[in-house]
C-alpha atoms as one frame of an Amber mdcrd trajectory, in Angstrom:
protein
  79.989 -84.487 -16.389  78.587 -84.850 -20.110  76.783 -88.381 -19.431  74.798
 -87.354 -16.194  73.573 -84.111 -17.670  72.596 -85.797 -20.949  71.129 -88.171
 -19.306  69.254 -85.723 -16.815  67.970 -83.593 -19.995  66.678 -86.899 -21.877
  64.953 -87.965 -18.231  62.919 -84.139 -17.731  62.343 -84.387 -21.890  60.908
 -87.408 -21.361  58.547 -86.701 -18.801  57.304 -83.692 -20.586  57.238 -85.760
 -23.774  54.819 -88.132 -21.997  52.843 -85.210 -20.501  51.841 -83.448 -23.795
  51.208 -86.621 -24.917  48.514 -87.566 -22.494  47.188 -84.621 -22.750  46.904
 -84.376 -26.621  45.380 -87.718 -26.281  42.595 -86.206 -24.554  42.545 -83.181
 -27.003  41.668 -85.390 -29.954  39.089 -87.215 -28.275  37.266 -83.715 -27.430
  37.616 -83.522 -31.645  36.156 -86.255 -32.404  32.989 -85.086 -30.248  32.710
 -81.466 -32.182  30.788 -81.214 -35.238  32.910 -79.090 -37.603  29.035 -78.174
 -39.603  27.359 -76.952 -36.484  30.196 -75.306 -34.340  33.015 -74.087 -37.001
  34.863 -72.107 -34.518  35.033 -74.264 -31.692  36.168 -77.328 -34.174  39.024
 -75.015 -35.147  40.427 -74.657 -31.695  39.901 -77.539 -30.411  41.980 -79.522
 -33.603  44.748 -76.156 -33.319  45.219 -76.939 -29.608  45.712 -80.821 -30.469
  48.336 -79.873 -32.794  50.390 -77.610 -30.381  49.948 -80.476 -27.717  50.993
 -83.024 -30.505  53.537 -81.079 -31.785  55.011 -80.366 -28.139  55.051 -83.614
 -27.458  56.729 -84.981 -30.924  59.199 -82.203 -29.599  60.176 -83.726 -26.521
  60.083 -87.190 -27.693  63.339 -86.109 -30.000  64.715 -83.870 -27.227  64.389
 -87.243 -25.179  66.043 -89.611 -27.795  68.443 -87.253 -28.699  69.964 -86.969
 -25.018  70.038 -90.483 -24.542  71.880 -91.868 -27.643  74.445 -89.273 -27.534
  74.656 -90.618 -23.875  76.527 -93.759 -25.931  77.057 -92.423 -29.600  80.247
 -90.474 -29.881  80.884 -87.836 -33.219  78.439 -87.085 -35.726  76.046 -90.409
 -34.800  74.587 -88.216 -32.040  74.154 -84.834 -33.945  72.390 -86.457 -37.030
  69.830 -87.679 -34.184  69.731 -83.761 -32.774  68.868 -82.553 -36.518  65.985
 -84.532 -36.088  64.030 -81.976 -34.138  63.922 -79.738 -37.250  61.277 -81.756
 -38.515  58.186 -80.803 -35.719  60.138 -76.861 -36.132  59.375 -77.117 -39.810
  55.985 -78.184 -39.096  55.127 -76.034 -36.783  56.312 -73.112 -38.872  53.455
 -74.312 -41.730  51.368 -74.248 -39.076  51.663 -70.726 -38.359  49.998 -69.354
 -41.050  46.495 -70.681 -38.701  48.031 -69.241 -35.450  46.602 -65.481 -36.565
  43.116 -66.383 -37.557  42.342 -69.034 -34.535  44.326 -66.209 -32.706  40.978
 -63.913 -33.817  38.388 -66.638 -33.184  39.565 -67.701 -30.216  39.719 -63.569
 -29.399  35.922 -63.332 -30.250  35.228 -66.235 -27.776  36.497 -64.441 -25.061
  34.378 -60.948 -26.075  31.226 -63.145 -26.876  31.775 -64.455 -23.335  32.183
 -60.868 -22.029  29.505 -59.625 -22.888  27.104 -62.363 -21.766  28.910 -62.385
 -18.893  27.944 -58.473 -18.767  24.294 -59.042 -19.743  23.860 -61.881 -16.883
  25.376 -58.955 -14.725  22.947 -56.309 -15.831  20.206 -58.762 -15.173  20.948
 -59.722 -11.642  21.269 -55.499 -10.894  17.763 -55.040 -12.666  15.684 -56.610
  -9.912  17.980 -54.260  -7.441  17.773 -51.242  -9.010  13.987 -51.800  -9.239
  13.551 -52.570  -5.907  15.517 -49.079  -5.107  13.399 -46.968  -6.678  10.375
 -48.880  -5.137  11.868 -49.510  -1.455  14.916 -47.272  -0.995  17.000 -48.399
   1.359  17.702 -44.806   3.131  14.960 -41.933   3.302  15.885 -38.560   3.873
  15.264 -37.030   7.643  12.462 -35.084   8.110  12.721 -32.317  10.961  10.178
 -33.859  13.909   9.249 -37.469  12.973  11.514 -40.349  13.090  11.032 -43.133
  10.472  12.045 -46.056  10.169  11.779 -48.800   7.214  12.174 -52.451   6.396
  12.266 -54.354   3.239  12.445 -58.209   2.750  12.227 -59.522  -0.771  10.253
 -62.390  -1.585  11.042 -65.636  -3.776   9.859 -63.687  -7.260  12.804 -61.671
  -8.761  10.653 -58.641  -9.530   8.526 -56.792  -6.721   5.395 -55.106  -6.268
   5.655 -53.108  -3.041   7.074 -49.909  -2.610   7.092 -47.527   0.059   7.440
 -43.620  -0.175   7.877 -41.114   2.466   8.371 -37.154   0.941   6.801 -33.867
   2.056   4.164 -32.920  -0.040   4.430 -29.534   1.124   6.406 -27.316   3.894
   3.957 -28.416   6.465   2.468 -31.797   5.473   4.777 -34.611   5.599   3.411
 -38.211   3.285   4.224 -41.868   3.970   2.882 -44.265   1.403   2.868 -48.294
   1.393   1.147 -50.243  -1.269   1.054 -53.573  -3.054   0.144 -54.249  -6.449
  -1.009 -57.887  -7.080   0.725 -60.346  -8.875   4.766 -60.513  -9.536   7.492
 -59.306 -12.363   7.745 -56.862 -14.370   4.616 -55.545 -15.347   3.929 -55.654
 -11.285   7.067 -53.454 -10.626   6.199 -50.912 -13.330   2.640 -50.836 -12.506
   4.112 -49.964  -8.807   6.512 -47.453  -9.740   3.789 -45.404 -11.979   1.718
 -45.520  -9.422   4.014 -44.393  -6.961   5.185 -41.368  -8.629   2.023 -40.506
 -10.044   0.754 -40.517  -6.246   3.588 -38.164  -5.532   2.008 -35.332  -7.818
  -1.549 -36.077  -6.461  -0.910 -35.852  -3.054   1.148 -32.677  -4.068  -2.174
 -31.030  -5.966  -4.904 -32.526  -3.458  -4.559 -31.961   0.661  -7.244 -35.086
   1.168  -5.363 -37.946   0.517  -9.096 -39.489  -0.792  -8.554 -37.098  -3.690
  -5.452 -38.126  -4.630  -6.975 -41.821  -4.308  -9.490 -40.987  -6.603  -7.238
 -39.299  -9.145  -4.876 -42.358  -9.566  -7.566 -44.640  -9.674  -8.771 -42.970
 -12.624  -5.446 -43.069 -14.014  -4.351 -46.368 -13.311  -7.729 -47.848 -14.551
  -7.275 -46.166 -17.912  -4.029 -48.247 -18.859  -6.595 -50.949 -19.517  -5.156
 -53.841 -17.300  -7.693 -55.619 -15.610  -5.753 -58.187 -14.354  -3.589 -55.999
 -12.172  -5.297 -54.410  -8.797  -3.041 -52.233  -6.447  -3.779 -52.097  -2.103
  -2.446 -48.593  -0.655  -2.790 -47.058   2.375  -1.695 -42.661   2.765  -0.718
 -40.833   5.930  -0.281 -37.265   5.734   1.209 -36.009   8.603   0.086 -31.679
   9.355   2.649 -30.451  11.835   0.689 -26.791  11.409  -2.840 -28.104  12.144
  -0.928 -31.340  14.657  -3.492 -34.391  12.719  -2.414 -37.088  10.836  -5.007
 -37.818   7.527  -5.144 -41.008   5.486  -6.737 -42.867   2.954  -6.479 -46.551
   2.389  -7.465 -48.177  -0.952  -7.993 -51.861  -0.263  -5.095 -52.039   2.214
  -4.706 -54.118   5.485  -4.977 -52.335   8.234  -2.395 -50.174   9.915  -1.572
 -49.084  13.349  -1.468 -45.875  15.585  -0.182 -45.295  18.937  -2.016 -43.020
  20.169  -3.435 -41.632  24.151  -1.586 -44.853  25.528  -3.427 -47.140  23.215
  -3.070 -48.674  19.709  -6.194 -48.339  17.028  -6.480 -50.335  13.909  -6.163
 -47.054  10.638  -8.541 -49.731   8.257  -9.590 -49.443   4.410 -11.936 -46.758
   3.393 -11.838 -47.418  -0.082 -11.657 -50.347  -2.351  -8.669 -51.183  -4.518
  -7.349 -49.473  -6.853  -7.999 -50.135 -10.379 -10.658 -52.563  -9.805 -13.290
 -49.544 -10.253 -12.374 -46.235 -12.185 -15.482 -44.432 -10.780 -14.574 -46.062
  -7.029 -14.719 -43.594  -4.116 -12.644 -42.933  -1.635 -12.780 -41.219   1.983
 -10.420 -39.638   4.755 -10.320 -39.863   8.269  -8.322 -37.492  10.469  -7.012
 -38.075  13.635  -5.211 -36.133  16.336  -1.646 -36.126  16.077   0.467 -35.508
  19.549   4.100 -35.975  20.623   5.298 -39.747  20.367   2.102 -40.877  18.210
   3.817 -43.405  15.806   1.998 -45.126  13.035   2.611 -48.493  11.235   2.191
 -49.364   8.351   3.034 -53.138   5.960   2.052 -54.600   3.281   0.655 -58.260
   3.174   3.156 -59.900   3.097   3.770 -59.539   6.739   0.301 -60.439   7.813
  -0.067 -63.232   5.692   3.425 -64.930   6.418   2.458 -68.888   7.130   3.145
 -71.664   9.750   0.928 -74.050   8.057  -3.049 -73.094   7.862  -1.946 -70.212
  10.834  -1.330 -66.690   9.641   1.023 -64.332  11.300  -2.021 -62.174  11.482
  -2.540 -58.782  12.266  -3.519 -59.204  15.924   0.364 -60.029  16.024   1.520
 -56.932  14.619  -0.922 -54.782  17.045   0.446 -56.379  19.987   4.284 -55.947
  19.181   3.126 -51.394  19.124   1.392 -52.099  22.105   3.971 -54.273  24.285
   6.779 -51.854  23.655   5.758 -48.022  22.532   8.381 -46.498  23.339  10.444
 -48.259  21.034  12.292 -46.724  17.799  10.263 -46.862  14.531  13.695 -48.862
  13.171  13.866 -51.400  15.971  10.227 -52.449  15.723  10.306 -52.738  11.655
  13.221 -55.101  11.914  11.469 -56.769  15.007   8.186 -57.284  13.341  10.296
 -58.461  10.095  12.389 -61.183  12.459   8.945 -62.482  14.470   7.455 -63.017
  10.826  10.210 -64.960   9.621  10.753 -66.987  12.776   7.002 -67.622  12.703
   7.288 -69.107   9.387  10.145 -71.084  10.150  12.081 -69.175   7.674  12.191
 -66.266   5.329   8.613 -65.230   4.258   8.067 -66.323   0.761   6.149 -63.460
  -0.421   7.704 -59.571  -0.457   7.363 -57.470   2.708   7.806 -54.261   3.549
   7.624 -52.384   6.588   7.135 -48.196   7.543   6.987 -46.693  10.783   6.606
 -42.928  11.569   6.658 -41.529  14.657   6.205 -37.811  15.956   8.948 -36.158
  17.837
């Protein structure tokens, strides 16, 4: 019984020794590729790993040798061979004094990687957080109105598209959609400022044109001559049963009213082009089932080669099915633009639809 057990033990130990020896050889090559002067911590950890694996290979090799020797040797000869195992044990004891320092280096490396991962995660979350402020996924419900929205980010990390729907007064619902020229963090910051300043001005002024003029003066004062904003504001007055709108160089919105679709075109220049720019508003009666559709230029300018999706297709979509719910209409418009472009539209797209119910 003794001989088969020793043979089996020797085979297992030999296999382990060969495995660790092969790994130690690759680790030694890795050590040779690291410059200890430029990357001392990496060199220390690589050298430590090599020593441990070389130690394991040596230990299992001696155990395999001792097992095979003990198969054919009786008496003290086998014990002497087994005593050789003390050599790697003594070496590992000497190396142990470096183990604490190496463990600290490894822990520091893990901490650095964790912090780097957290930074990357924050970097990924930042555009989403900005988009959530500029184009929220959920909008509150407003009595007497049904609101639909959709937003699709383009190829840039940060968007300049934004929209907002809020109560400017107990009987007035304000809807805004706009687009800051360009992409990146600067455009997103400008969009953020414009969105929340306009909230304040629409609560101060009943006329949206006055609110746009004040916004234009405030935004022009920051001196960013390379930026400009296109924007449209609609104010639904439930008491007067009217909708008043003003547009700062924005693409035509559409209104379904009296069984026809009418375009609502610009009533003033782009914001931030001229601090003294003037704006005017138009007022239309508001009836049950009337629906307004607002969007950013990424929708109308979706391309298929040299052909644009265009405003006409947007108006036709409302005209074909005027009874469609605002949310479904927004999704259908976005899907149609993506199909037209044979893929996702490259620019940011925001669409907002509001129906009087």
